[in-house]
C-alpha positions in Angstrom: 0.1 0.0 0.0 1.4 3.4 -0.9 1.8 6.1 1.7 -0.9 8.2 -0.1 -3.4 5.4 0.1 -2.5 5.0 3.8 -3.0 8.5 4.7 -6.3 8.7 2.8 -7.8 5.9 4.8 -6.3 6.9 8.1 -8.6 8.4 10.6 -6.2 11.3 11.5 -5.9 12.2 7.8 -9.4 13.9 7.8 -9.4 17.5 8.9 -10.0 17.5 12.7 -11.4 20.5 14.5 -9.5 22.5 17.2 -11.6 20.9 20.0 -10.8 17.4 18.7 -7.0 18.0 18.2 -6.9 19.5 21.8 -8.9 16.8 23.4 -6.8 14.0 21.8 -3.7 15.8 22.7 -4.7 16.1 26.5 -5.9 12.6 26.6 -2.6 11.3 25.0 -0.4 13.3 27.5 -2.5 11.8 30.4 -2.0 8.3 28.9 1.8 9.0 28.7 1.9 10.1 32.3 0.1 7.0 33.4 2.3 4.7 31.4 5.4 6.1 32.8 4.9 8.4 35.8 8.7 9.4 35.7 7.9 11.3 32.4 5.6 13.5 34.6 8.9 15.1 35.9 9.4 16.5 32.4 6.0 17.9 32.3 6.3 19.5 35.7 9.6 21.3 34.7 8.6 22.0 31.1 7.2 25.5 30.1 4.9 23.7 27.4 4.5 20.4 25.9 3.6 19.8 22.2 1.7 16.6 21.8 1.1 14.9 18.6 -1.5 12.1 19.6 -1.7 10.4 16.3 1.1 10.4 13.7 0.8 8.1 10.7 4.0 6.9 9.0 4.2 4.6 6.1 6.0 3.9 2.9 7.8 1.5 0.5 11.3 2.9 -0.5 9.6 6.4 -0.4 7.8 7.1 2.8 6.1 10.0 4.7 4.5 10.8 8.0 2.0 13.3 9.1 0.0 14.3 12.1 -1.6 17.2 14.0 -1.0 18.2 17.5 -1.6 20.8 20.3 0.8 22.9 22.4 -0.3 22.5 26.1 0.9 25.3 28.3 -0.3 25.6 32.0 -2.7 22.7 31.4 -4.5 24.5 28.6 -4.2 24.3 24.8 -2.1 27.2 23.5 -1.8 26.5 19.8 -1.8 23.8 17.1 0.8 22.4 15.0 1.3 19.8 12.3 4.3 17.5 11.7 5.4 16.1 8.4 8.3 14.3 6.9 9.4 12.7 3.6 12.0 10.1 3.4 13.8 7.8 0.9 15.6 4.7 1.3 15.3 1.0 2.4 12.0 1.1 4.2 8.7 -0.7 4.2 5.7 -0.8 6.4 3.0 1.3 8.2 3.0 2.7 11.7 1.0 4.9 14.0 2.6 6.6 17.1 2.5 9.6 19.3 5.2 12.1 20.2 5.3 14.5 23.1 7.8 17.3 22.9 8.7 18.9 26.3 10.0 22.4 25.9 12.2 23.1 29.0 12.8 26.8 28.6 11.2 29.9 26.9 13.9 30.4 24.3 13.2 26.9 22.8 9.6 27.6 22.7 10.2 30.9 21.1 12.2 29.2 18.5 9.3 27.0 17.7 6.9 30.0 17.3 9.5 32.3 15.4 10.6 29.7 13.0 9.0 29.2 9.6 8.5 25.6 10.5 11.0 24.0 12.8 13.0 21.3 11.1 13.9 19.0 13.9 17.5 18.3 14.2 18.2 22.1 13.7 17.7 24.8 16.3 17.4 24.0 20.1 19.0 20.9 21.5 16.8 17.9 21.3 17.1 14.6 23.2 14.7 11.6 22.5 13.7 9.8 25.6 13.5 6.1 25.5 12.6 3.8 28.5 16.4 3.7 29.4 16.8 7.4 29.5 13.5 7.8 31.4 14.7 5.7 34.2 17.5 8.2 34.8 15.4 11.3 34.6 15.5 13.6 37.7 15.1 17.3 38.3 18.9 17.7 38.1 19.5 15.8 34.9 17.2 17.9 32.8 19.7 20.0 30.9 18.5 20.1 27.3 16.3 22.5 25.6 13.7 19.9 24.3 12.9 16.3 25.2 11.1 14.1 22.7 9.1 11.2 24.0 7.7 8.6 21.5 4.8 6.4 22.8 1.8 4.3 21.8 3.5 2.7 18.8 1.3 0.4 16.7 2.2 -1.4 13.4 5.6 -2.3 11.9 8.0 0.1 10.3 11.7 -0.1 10.3 13.1 3.0 12.0 11.2 5.8 13.7 12.9 9.1 14.2 12.3 12.8 14.3 15.4 13.8 12.1 14.0 15.5 9.1 10.5 16.2 10.4 9.2 19.7 10.2 6.8 21.1 12.7 4.6 24.1 11.5 2.0 26.2 13.1 -1.5 25.5 11.8 -5.0 26.7 12.0 -7.3 23.7 12.4 -11.0 23.6 11.3 -13.3 25.3 14.0 
């Protein structure tokens, strides 16, 4: 199945309303905190969390991913963003997953809002948090600008990363 066919049948591919995206992002963040309470330490220290509750990735040689998310600041939705990427190489499969990006300081958050689409891997320092890294999180070890936490993976796709992904501000349907 091609990526375009995957996206056209995926529930997240339809235009979601601001209320739907916000509710899904809040629920996904709560799910993440329930799955791994250590991650809550990131949320407690972060100035904001950008949550993509449902990213669809797929491809065969040529692949792509897309999703919509909400910026949560002070327990409230403070903006909406899209994530997309295109990749080439030895790859096959389809996957659905979620990402939470924890912005640990105002300059990192300002970079997100001031850039014309933030290409991950450029700009503020970014650390991907896996289960092993999460075990070592404490309030004294949080020294990077942004922490990315993947969760809720379903499906099979070789490789999952943020490198080359672009995050852009968006205005969802009302």
